[in-house]
Structure formats: structure tokens, C-alpha cells
C-alpha positions in Angstrom: 8.1 27.4 -2.2 6.2 27.3 1.4 7.4 26.3 5.3 4.9 23.2 5.1 6.8 22.1 0.8 9.0 22.0 3.4 7.6 19.7 5.9 6.2 17.6 2.9 10.4 17.3 1.6 11.6 16.9 5.1 9.5 14.0 5.3 9.5 12.2 2.3 13.8 12.3 3.2 12.5 10.8 6.4 10.2 8.3 4.8 13.0 7.1 1.9 16.0 6.9 5.0 14.1 4.7 7.0 12.2 1.8 3.9 16.4 2.7 2.7 17.4 1.1 6.4 14.6 -1.7 5.9 16.1 -3.2 2.8 19.4 -2.9 4.2 18.6 -4.9 6.9 16.5 -7.2 4.8 18.7 -8.0 2.2 21.5 -8.4 4.8 19.2 -10.5 7.3 18.6 -12.8 3.8 16.9 -15.5 3.5 16.0 -17.9 5.7 17.8 -21.8 5.7 15.4 -24.4 5.1 17.3 -27.7 6.3 15.0 -29.5 4.4 16.2 -31.5 1.3 14.4 -29.7 -1.6 11.0 -31.2 -3.3 10.7 -28.6 -5.2 11.6 -25.8 -7.9 12.3 -22.4 -5.9 11.6 -20.5 -9.2 9.1 -21.9 -9.8 8.0 -20.9 -6.7 8.8 -17.3 -6.1 7.0 -16.8 -10.4 4.1 -18.4 -8.5 4.1 -16.3 -5.7 3.6 -13.4 -7.1 1.4 -14.4 -10.2 -1.0 -17.0 -9.3 -0.8 -17.2 -5.3 -2.1 -14.4 -5.7 -5.1 -14.1 -7.9 -8.6 -13.9 -5.5 -9.8 -17.1 -6.3 -6.1 -18.9 -4.8 -7.5 -16.1 -1.3 -10.1 -17.9 0.8 -10.0 -13.7 2.1 -10.9 -13.0 -1.2 -12.7 -15.3 -3.0 -15.0 -15.3 -0.1 -15.5 -11.0 0.3 -14.9 -10.3 -3.0 -15.8 -7.0 -2.3 -14.8 -6.3 -0.3 -11.6 -7.3 -1.7 -12.7 -5.1 -4.5 -12.2 -2.2 -2.4 -9.1 -3.6 -2.0 -7.7 -2.7 -4.5 -9.5 0.5 -5.3 -8.1 2.4 -2.0 -4.3 0.5 -2.8 -5.3 1.5 -6.5 -6.4 5.6 -5.2 -3.3 5.7 -2.6 -0.5 4.8 -5.4 -2.0 7.6 -7.3 -2.2 9.5 -4.9 2.3 8.9 -4.4 2.8 10.4 -7.6 0.3 12.9 -8.3 2.7 15.0 -5.0 6.1 14.4 -7.5 3.1 15.8 -9.7 1.8 18.5 -8.2 5.0 19.8 -6.4 7.2 20.4 -9.2 4.1 21.6 -11.5 5.2 19.1 -13.8 3.3 17.7 -15.9 0.6 20.1 -15.8 -2.7 19.8 -15.0 -5.6 20.7 -16.6 -9.5 22.1 -14.9 -10.9 18.9 -16.6 -8.0 15.7 -16.2 -8.2 17.4 -12.2 -11.8 16.7 -11.7 -11.6 13.4 -12.8 -8.6 12.2 -10.8 -11.0 13.9 -7.8 -13.5 11.4 -8.9 -11.0 8.7 -8.5 -10.5 9.2 -5.8 -13.1 9.8 -3.3 -13.9 7.3 -5.2 -10.8 5.6 -3.6 -11.1 7.1 0.0 -14.5 6.3 0.4 -13.5 2.8 -0.4 -11.2 3.6 2.1 -13.7 4.5 4.5 -15.4 1.6 4.0 -13.3 -1.1 5.0 -12.5 0.7 7.6 -16.1 0.6 9.0 -16.6 -3.2 8.0 -13.4 -3.4 10.5 -14.5 -1.4 13.1 -18.6 -3.4 13.5 -17.7 -6.5 11.8 -17.1 -8.7 15.0 -14.4 -11.1 14.4 -11.9 -8.3 12.0 -12.6 -6.2 15.1 -10.7 -9.1 17.2 -8.1 -9.3 14.6 -7.3 -5.4 14.5 -5.1 -2.7 16.5 -4.1 0.5 17.3 -1.8 0.6 14.2 -4.6 -0.8 12.0 -7.1 2.2 12.2 -4.2 5.0 12.0 -2.9 3.3 9.4 -6.1 3.6 7.3 -6.8 6.5 8.4 -3.5 8.6 7.6 -4.1 7.0 3.7 -7.7 7.6 4.2 -7.1 11.3 4.8 -3.3 11.4 2.5 -6.6 11.0 -0.4 -9.2 12.8 0.6 -6.7 15.9 0.9 -5.0 15.3 -2.6 -8.7 15.3 -3.9 -9.5 18.3 -2.3 -6.7 19.9 -3.1 -7.0 19.0 -7.0 -10.8 21.6 -6.9 -10.0 23.4 -4.4 -6.7 25.3 -4.5 -6.9 26.9 -1.2 -7.2 24.1 0.8 -2.7 24.0 -0.8 -1.7 24.1 2.8 -3.6 21.3 5.0 -2.3 19.3 2.1 0.4 19.0 2.0 0.6 19.0 6.4 -1.7 15.4 5.0 1.3 14.2 2.8 3.8 14.9 5.3 1.9 12.6 8.0 1.5 10.1 5.4 5.3 9.7 5.0 6.5 10.4 8.4 4.2 7.0 8.4 4.0 5.5 6.1 7.8 3.1 7.4 6.4 3.3 11.0 2.9 1.4 10.2 1.1 -1.3 8.2 1.8 0.6 5.4 5.2 -0.5 5.7 3.9 -2.6 3.9 4.4 -1.1 0.9 8.2 -2.6 0.9 7.8 -5.6 3.4 5.2 -6.7 0.8 7.2 -8.2 -1.6 10.2 -10.5 0.3 6.5 -11.3 2.2 5.9 -12.9 -1.4 9.9 -13.7 -2.0 9.9 -16.1 1.3 6.5 -17.6 0.4 7.5 -18.7 -3.0 10.9 -19.4 -1.8 9.5 -22.2 1.2 6.9 -23.6 -0.8 8.7 -24.2 -4.1 11.3 -25.5 -1.5 8.8 -28.1 -0.6 7.5 -29.0 -4.2 3.5 -27.7 -3.1 3.9 -24.2 -5.3 3.4 -24.4 -7.6 0.2 -26.5 -7.3 0.7 -30.3 -9.8 -2.6 -29.3 -10.9 -1.2 -26.1 -12.2 
């Protein structure tokens, strides 16, 4: 293994260690105490939070901006694909033939451009720009970079060094920036479901 392999692996260890700390801290903190009298079903509220409440029709930020929503889904799928590919590429198992590499690379180029389009929208849209901070731009940039270099490396083996360095950068930033919602997403949805389930708001009465 080369030096850039070890940098990527070290960055992965750092990421896993910090995520493990954050996970343990969230578990220890537990759920906030609700002093009101329960008027609903917490379990149903949590299930609803992870299912129907996630549907585009249940969120104004989604159904009013469907192209951006679709782009976000594609972008996230590209990120998960890049993570899986890292373990495949660094271990060599399973082996990927050239036609399959070309197909996967094409998919990653699509997800990269989806993320890039979202970044441009954030920059030129006055409302989004006013809500954005440096973290938003760095998180998008780092995530897009790893998707781009993964796609390139699948087609051009000589890009190996740049690929592993981009992955290392991604792993380092993952538990530090907004990208840490990879973990916090699940706890946030749980707390939402608990709160609205406790209050009898979720699931909605009509459902």
C-alpha cells in the first residue's frame, strides 16, 4: 500500500472515532423530558417521522421545489455510492470490470453535476444565500470533489493519488461539518417523531 492509501485509512479511522464519540454522547443525553401529559402514541409518531413525514408531499421544502429535491436525492445516492466504492477499490473485492466501471462512473458524474447545480442555486438564489454559511459551501465542495474524483479514477487509474487524497479530505470533514447529519439525521427524526407523537400530532388524524 502507498502513502496515500494510509492517509485515507487514517482519515477513515479519525472519522469513525469521532462519529462513535458523537453517537455515544447522543445516546447518553437521551431524549428530552416532556412534562406535558401524553395525548398520542410515541411509537407511531416515530414510525411516521421516518416514513410518511419524509414523503415529498409532506414537506413544503420538497413539493414546492421538486427539481432541487430530486437533485438532492441523486446527490445523496452518489455520496453513498462513493463510500461503498472506497471499500471496494481499496480492498480490490469485489473486482470491477471496465464496462461496470464506466457505468458507475457515469452515474457519479450525474450525481456530481446534481450537487454542483444545487451549489450554484445556493449561490445565486438570494433567499438561500442569506441562509447559507461557509460550512454549507465547504460541505458541498468536499462531497462533490470525492464524487468527481471517484468517477475520474474509475476511468483513469493514473488519478489514484488525487482520488485517495480527496477521500481523505472527505473523511476528515465528514464528522466536523454539516455532513455529520449522516449520523444526526436519525436522532433528529427520532426526536421529532417522539415530540409530535407525544402531542398526538403525528400521525396525522386523517392518516
